[in-house]
C-alpha positions in Angstrom: 181.5 -69.7 -177.9 179.5 -68.4 -180.9 177.6 -71.7 -181.2 176.7 -71.6 -177.4 175.6 -68.0 -177.7 173.3 -68.8 -180.7 172.0 -71.9 -178.9 171.0 -69.8 -175.9 169.3 -67.2 -178.1 167.4 -70.0 -179.8 166.3 -71.4 -176.4 165.1 -68.0 -175.3 163.1 -67.7 -178.5 161.7 -71.2 -178.0 160.7 -70.3 -174.4 158.8 -67.2 -175.7 157.1 -69.4 -178.3 156.2 -72.0 -175.6 154.5 -69.3 -173.5 152.4 -68.2 -176.5 151.4 -71.8 -177.2 150.4 -72.4 -173.6 148.4 -69.2 -173.7 146.4 -70.3 -176.7 146.3 -74.0 -176.0 143.5 -73.8 -173.5 141.4 -71.5 -175.7 141.7 -73.8 -178.7 141.0 -76.9 -176.6 137.8 -75.3 -175.3 136.6 -74.5 -178.8 137.3 -78.0 -179.9 135.5 -79.4 -176.9 132.4 -77.3 -177.6 132.5 -78.5 -181.2 132.7 -82.1 -180.0 129.5 -81.6 -178.0 127.7 -80.3 -181.1 129.0 -83.3 -183.1 127.2 -86.0 -181.0 130.0 -86.4 -178.4 128.2 -84.8 -175.4 130.7 -86.1 -172.9 133.8 -85.3 -174.9 136.7 -83.3 -173.5 139.8 -82.1 -175.4 143.0 -80.9 -174.0 146.4 -79.8 -175.4 149.5 -80.6 -173.4 152.4 -78.3 -174.2 155.7 -79.3 -172.5 159.0 -77.5 -172.9 162.0 -79.7 -173.6 165.3 -78.0 -174.4 166.7 -81.2 -175.7 163.9 -81.1 -178.3 165.0 -77.8 -179.8 164.4 -77.5 -183.5 163.0 -75.2 -186.2 159.5 -75.4 -184.6 160.7 -74.6 -181.1 161.3 -76.9 -178.1 157.8 -78.1 -177.3 156.4 -81.6 -177.1 152.7 -81.2 -177.9 150.1 -83.9 -177.3 146.4 -83.9 -178.0 144.5 -85.7 -175.3 140.8 -86.6 -175.3 138.1 -88.5 -173.5 134.8 -89.3 -175.2 132.9 -91.2 -172.4 132.0 -90.3 -168.8 134.6 -91.6 -166.3 137.1 -92.3 -169.0 140.5 -90.7 -168.2 142.2 -88.3 -170.7 144.4 -90.2 -173.0 146.4 -89.5 -176.3 143.8 -89.1 -179.0 145.1 -92.0 -181.1 144.5 -94.4 -178.3 140.9 -93.4 -177.5 138.9 -92.1 -180.4 137.3 -94.3 -183.0 137.7 -93.7 -186.7 134.4 -91.7 -186.9 135.3 -89.7 -183.7 138.7 -88.9 -185.1 137.1 -87.6 -188.3 134.7 -85.4 -186.4 137.4 -84.1 -184.1 139.6 -83.4 -187.1 136.7 -81.6 -188.8 136.2 -79.4 -185.7 140.0 -78.6 -185.6 140.1 -77.8 -189.4 137.0 -75.5 -189.2 138.4 -73.6 -186.2 141.9 -73.2 -187.7 140.9 -72.8 -191.4 141.4 -69.0 -191.4 144.9 -69.4 -190.1 146.0 -72.2 -192.3 146.3 -72.8 -196.1 145.5 -76.4 -196.9 144.7 -77.0 -200.5 142.5 -80.0 -200.0 141.0 -82.1 -197.2 139.4 -85.6 -197.4 137.1 -86.9 -194.7 136.0 -90.5 -194.4 133.6 -92.0 -191.8 132.8 -88.5 -190.5 129.2 -89.6 -190.2 129.6 -92.8 -188.3 127.2 -93.1 -185.3 125.3 -89.9 -186.1 122.0 -89.0 -187.7 119.4 -86.3 -188.0 120.3 -82.9 -186.4 123.9 -83.9 -185.8 124.4 -84.9 -189.4 123.1 -81.5 -190.5 125.7 -79.9 -188.2 128.4 -81.9 -189.8 127.1 -80.9 -193.3 127.1 -77.2 -192.4 130.6 -77.4 -190.9 131.9 -79.1 -194.1 130.3 -76.5 -196.3 131.8 -73.8 -194.1 135.2 -75.4 -194.4 134.7 -75.6 -198.1 134.6 -71.8 -198.3 138.3 -71.6 -197.7 139.6 -74.9 -199.0 138.6 -77.9 -201.2 136.8 -80.6 -199.2 135.9 -84.1 -200.2 133.7 -86.2 -197.9 132.7 -89.8 -198.2 129.2 -90.1 -196.7 126.1 -92.3 -196.6 123.9 -89.6 -195.0 121.7 -87.4 -197.1 121.9 -84.7 -194.5 125.6 -84.4 -195.1 125.6 -84.9 -198.8 122.9 -82.3 -199.3 125.3 -79.5 -198.2 127.9 -80.3 -200.8 128.5 -78.1 -203.8 129.0 -81.1 -206.0 127.9 -84.7 -205.6 129.7 -87.9 -206.9 128.3 -91.4 -206.7 130.9 -94.0 -205.9 130.4 -97.7 -206.7 132.4 -100.9 -207.0 132.0 -103.4 -209.8 133.0 -107.0 -210.6 132.3 -108.6 -213.9 129.7 -106.0 -214.7 127.7 -106.6 -211.5 127.5 -104.2 -208.6 129.1 -105.6 -205.5 130.4 -104.6 -202.1 132.9 -107.4 -202.0 136.2 -106.4 -200.5 138.1 -107.8 -203.5 136.2 -105.8 -206.1 138.8 -104.8 -208.7 137.2 -101.6 -209.9 135.8 -98.5 -208.2 133.8 -96.0 -210.2 133.1 -92.4 -209.5 130.3 -90.6 -211.4 129.6 -86.9 -211.2 125.9 -86.3 -210.7 123.9 -83.5 -212.4 121.1 -81.7 -210.7 118.4 -84.3 -211.6 120.6 -87.3 -210.7 121.7 -85.7 -207.5 118.1 -85.2 -206.5 117.3 -88.9 -207.2 120.3 -90.1 -205.2 119.5 -88.0 -202.2 115.9 -89.3 -202.4 117.3 -92.8 -202.5 119.5 -92.2 -199.5 116.5 -90.8 -197.6 114.1 -93.7 -198.5 116.2 -96.7 -199.2 115.9 -98.4 -202.6 112.5 -96.9 -203.4 112.2 -93.3 -204.6 108.8 -91.7 -203.8 107.2 -88.3 -204.1 107.8 -87.8 -200.4 111.5 -88.6 -200.5 111.9 -86.4 -203.6 110.2 -83.6 -201.8 112.5 -84.1 -198.8 115.5 -84.2 -201.1 114.5 -80.8 -202.6 114.2 -79.4 -199.1 117.8 -80.6 -198.3 119.2 -79.0 -201.4 117.3 -75.7 -200.7 118.7 -75.5 -197.1 
């Protein structure tokens, strides 16, 4: 009898938690949708399905929660893992982390491919969001875009090497990471802006990025 009583109490608590989750799910989903639009996914929609299942009762309640998303017009809502590409997943994850950063304590976050398929103003938005997120936790981002790299507090140059020669071969045995000082960082941003050649114009643009 005691076990049944405690089980019913746990279910009642889980139902109350379920109601709170349903209440905030729509609000959070709309915030994420708005962020998706700002991150070069203009047709993106994000929903959070919260379903109560008393057979799923545990320490976190009795809800089955699923993130669903669509990124293209006419595409039905589907589980996020089945729809979003790697770059889209990174940007959606970035949006979620920025929105929830004040409520969570995550010591470090790593983003890869967050800049896939974006450029210009959208890249600047990503850079600003990453810097904003960096105010509350440590953030590392692998990027090829100067508009993103320019917002970092520190800059590392990552390269692969085989037999002393730089390479992008997938079987490269060594990966090197070098911390860049202020001068080297300026040169690297200028290189990203202009390709292999660093000019006065690209250096001037790099200085503007760092001053933003």
